[in-house]
C-alpha positions in Angstrom: -25.9 22.8 -10.6 -24.3 20.5 -12.6 -23.2 16.9 -11.7 -20.4 15.1 -13.1 -20.1 11.4 -13.1 -17.1 10.1 -11.0 -15.0 7.9 -13.2 -14.6 4.4 -11.5 -10.9 3.8 -9.5 -9.4 0.7 -9.9 -7.6 0.1 -6.1 -5.0 -2.3 -5.9 -3.1 -3.8 -2.5 -0.7 -6.8 -3.1 -0.1 -9.7 -1.0 2.6 -9.2 1.8 6.2 -10.3 1.3 8.0 -11.2 4.4 11.5 -11.2 5.2 13.5 -14.7 6.3 12.8 -13.5 10.4 9.4 -12.5 9.0 9.7 -9.3 11.1 9.1 -7.2 8.3 6.5 -7.4 5.9 6.5 -5.3 2.6 3.2 -4.9 -0.1 1.7 -2.5 -2.9 -0.9 -0.3 -2.8 -2.1 1.6 -5.8 -5.1 2.9 -8.0 -5.7 5.1 -10.6 -3.1 8.3 -9.7 -0.3 6.5 -7.4 1.5 3.8 -6.5 3.2 2.7 -3.0 5.2 0.7 -1.4 4.3 -0.2 2.6 6.6 -1.7 5.0 5.2 -2.8 8.3 7.3 -4.4 11.8 6.2 -7.0 13.7 6.4 -6.1 17.0 5.1 -9.0 19.6 1.9 -9.7 18.4 1.1 -6.5 16.5 2.1 -5.6 12.9 3.0 -1.7 13.0 3.3 1.0 10.5 7.2 1.1 9.9 7.8 3.1 6.5 6.4 4.5 2.6 7.8 4.6 -0.1 6.4 6.4 -3.5 6.9 4.6 -6.7 5.3 6.3 -9.4 2.9 9.5 -9.6 0.6 10.2 -12.5 
């Protein structure tokens, strides 16, 4: 049985950027293999997932 050493991975989550009304938040989530922009929408007192867009893939 062969064991392969697992390469360490980098994982990044940016601080959110809010729109002027403060009811949408967008932030970056990425690792060594892809990067995405994620959007959340505030509904009442809760933030709910709204959309995601891939911006790069290796």
